[in-house]
C-alpha positions in Angstrom: -11.7 -0.6 34.2 -11.3 2.8 35.8 -9.2 4.7 33.2 -10.8 7.9 32.1 -10.6 7.0 28.4 -12.6 3.8 29.1 -15.1 5.8 31.2 -15.5 8.2 28.3 -16.0 5.5 25.8 -18.5 3.7 28.0 -20.5 6.9 28.3 -20.5 7.5 24.5 -23.7 6.4 22.7 -25.8 7.3 19.7 -28.2 10.1 20.7 -31.7 9.8 19.4 -33.2 13.2 20.5 -31.4 16.5 20.9 -32.1 19.5 23.2 -32.5 22.5 20.9 -31.8 24.9 23.7 -28.3 23.6 24.3 -25.4 24.6 22.0 -21.8 23.5 21.8 -19.6 26.3 23.0 -17.2 28.0 20.6 -14.3 26.8 22.7 -15.4 23.2 22.3 -16.1 23.6 18.6 -12.5 24.9 18.2 -11.2 21.7 19.8 -13.4 19.5 17.6 -12.4 21.2 14.4 -8.7 21.2 15.2 -9.0 17.5 16.1 -10.6 16.9 12.7 -7.7 18.7 11.0 -5.2 16.5 12.9 -6.9 13.2 12.0 -4.8 10.4 10.7 -5.0 9.2 7.0 -3.0 6.8 4.9 0.2 8.4 3.5 -1.1 11.7 5.1 -3.4 12.0 2.1 -6.1 14.0 3.9 -8.5 13.4 0.9 -11.4 15.0 2.7 -13.5 18.1 3.3 -15.6 18.8 6.4 -18.7 21.0 6.0 -19.8 22.3 9.4 -23.6 22.9 9.7 -24.1 25.6 12.3 -26.4 28.4 11.1 -30.2 28.1 10.9 -29.9 28.6 7.1 -27.4 25.7 6.7 -29.6 23.5 9.0 -32.6 24.2 6.8 -30.5 23.2 3.7 -29.4 20.0 5.4 -33.0 19.3 6.5 -34.1 19.6 2.9 -31.7 16.8 1.8 -34.0 14.3 3.6 -36.9 15.0 1.2 -36.6 11.6 -0.5 -35.4 9.2 2.1 -34.0 8.5 5.6 -36.5 10.8 7.3 -35.8 9.1 10.6 -32.6 11.2 10.7 -34.2 14.4 9.5 -35.1 15.9 13.0 -31.3 15.9 13.9 -30.7 18.4 11.0 -32.4 21.2 13.0 -32.4 19.9 16.6 -28.7 19.1 16.9 -26.3 21.9 17.9 -24.0 21.3 14.9 -23.6 18.7 12.2 -20.5 17.8 10.2 -20.7 16.5 6.7 -17.8 14.1 6.1 -16.9 14.3 2.4 -14.3 12.5 0.4 -12.5 13.2 -2.9 -13.5 10.5 -5.4 -10.5 11.4 -7.7 -7.5 11.9 -5.5 -4.7 12.6 -8.0 -0.9 12.7 -7.7 -0.9 16.5 -8.1 -3.3 16.7 -5.1 -1.0 14.5 -3.1 1.9 16.8 -4.0 0.3 19.6 -2.1 0.4 17.3 1.0 4.1 16.5 0.5 4.7 20.3 0.1 3.2 20.7 3.6 5.3 17.9 4.9 8.4 19.8 3.9 7.3 23.3 4.8 6.3 22.1 8.3 9.8 20.7 8.9 8.4 17.1 9.2 10.0 15.9 6.0 13.6 16.7 4.9 13.5 18.4 1.5 15.9 15.8 0.1 13.3 13.1 0.8 10.6 14.9 -1.2 10.8 12.5 -4.2 11.0 9.5 -2.0 7.8 10.4 -0.2 6.0 11.2 -3.4 6.5 7.5 -4.1 3.9 6.8 -1.4 1.2 7.8 -3.8 1.5 4.2 -5.0 -0.9 3.3 -2.2 -3.5 5.5 -3.8 -2.6 4.4 -7.3 -3.2 0.8 -6.3 -6.8 1.7 -5.4 -7.5 3.9 -8.5 -9.4 2.5 -11.5 -8.9 3.3 -15.2 -11.2 6.3 -14.9 -9.2 7.8 -12.0 -11.8 6.9 -9.4 -10.4 6.0 -6.0 -13.4 7.0 -3.9 -13.5 3.6 -2.0 -10.0 4.3 -0.7 -10.5 8.0 0.1 -13.9 7.3 1.7 -12.1 4.9 4.1 -9.9 7.8 5.2 -12.8 9.9 6.2 -13.9 7.1 8.6 -10.6 7.5 10.4 -11.5 11.2 10.9 -15.0 10.2 12.0 -13.7 7.7 14.6 -11.3 10.3 15.9 -14.1 12.8 16.3 -16.3 10.4 18.1 -13.6 9.9 20.7 -13.0 13.6 21.1 -16.7 14.2 21.6 -16.7 11.5 24.3 -13.9 13.2 26.1 -15.7 16.6 25.9 -19.0 15.1 27.1 -20.8 16.0 23.9 -23.5 13.6 22.5 -23.5 12.6 18.8 -25.3 10.6 16.1 -23.4 9.1 13.2 -25.7 9.2 10.1 -25.0 7.0 7.1 -28.7 7.4 6.6 -28.3 10.5 4.4 -28.9 11.2 0.7 -25.6 11.7 -1.1 -27.3 12.8 -4.3 -29.4 15.6 -2.6 -26.5 16.6 -0.4 -24.4 16.9 -3.5 -27.0 19.2 -5.1 -27.8 21.4 -2.2 -24.2 21.7 -1.0 -22.7 21.6 -4.5 -20.7 24.8 -4.1 -19.2 23.9 -0.7 -18.4 20.3 -1.7 -16.8 21.3 -5.0 -16.7 17.7 -6.3 -16.3 15.9 -3.0 -18.9 13.3 -2.0 -20.7 13.1 1.4 -22.1 9.7 2.4 -21.9 10.1 6.2 -22.7 13.0 8.6 -22.3 13.5 12.3 -24.9 15.3 14.4 -23.5 16.8 17.7 -25.1 18.4 20.7 -26.7 17.4 24.0 -29.5 14.9 24.4 -32.9 15.9 25.6 -33.6 14.5 29.0 -36.6 12.2 29.2 -37.0 11.9 25.4 -33.8 10.2 24.3 -34.6 6.6 24.8 -31.0 5.5 24.1 -29.4 7.6 26.8 -28.1 5.8 29.9 -28.4 2.3 28.6 -25.6 -0.2 29.2 -23.1 -1.0 26.5 -23.8 -3.9 24.3 -20.5 -5.2 22.9 -19.2 -8.7 22.2 -16.9 -10.3 24.8 -13.2 -9.4 24.6 -12.2 -12.9 23.7 -14.5 -13.0 20.7 -13.0 -9.9 19.0 -9.4 -9.7 20.3 -6.7 -12.3 19.9 -3.5 -11.7 21.8 -0.7 -13.8 20.3 
């Protein structure tokens, strides 16, 4: 298929080695971060926080979070141009949702007279909230919508990336406690440009199941 979107997705892969001399431009970072902000979420809940690792100091802090496990991902902490920590709110409350509905009205997207009606959408979150107020399984799912959106944007921009579920949420929570402010990070995304000759995963053909095995058209 010759469509540019398909070409972009065919070129996207998981980078294994980054070129430390290459940096994502401020212009491209602006696009990436705005795309993050515009990501879809159930009931427009946006129960997330994105911590961008850019400075050498922040990279060292992230590097330190691999002290106990998942050291195979540790080199990306310093070698990638940037890394984004995708964090979710484990206790997304009705009052927090109200802030999103306020934005719906102030933006002009939602008529003011529909405010109370839209507040009723919080029932989707409530259905996934336990007796202790925990709904992290639901809010974590929303962050993966943002992650998928970002992967596509990076493919369009020709920027390499590595999705890392191999991180230590406990140490990240300690070392980035102030920035996370109660949010939880269980997945991160390294971004940059692969190192020629040292990234064994670069340029290999896609390995996906056949269309008829995963898609049913009725």
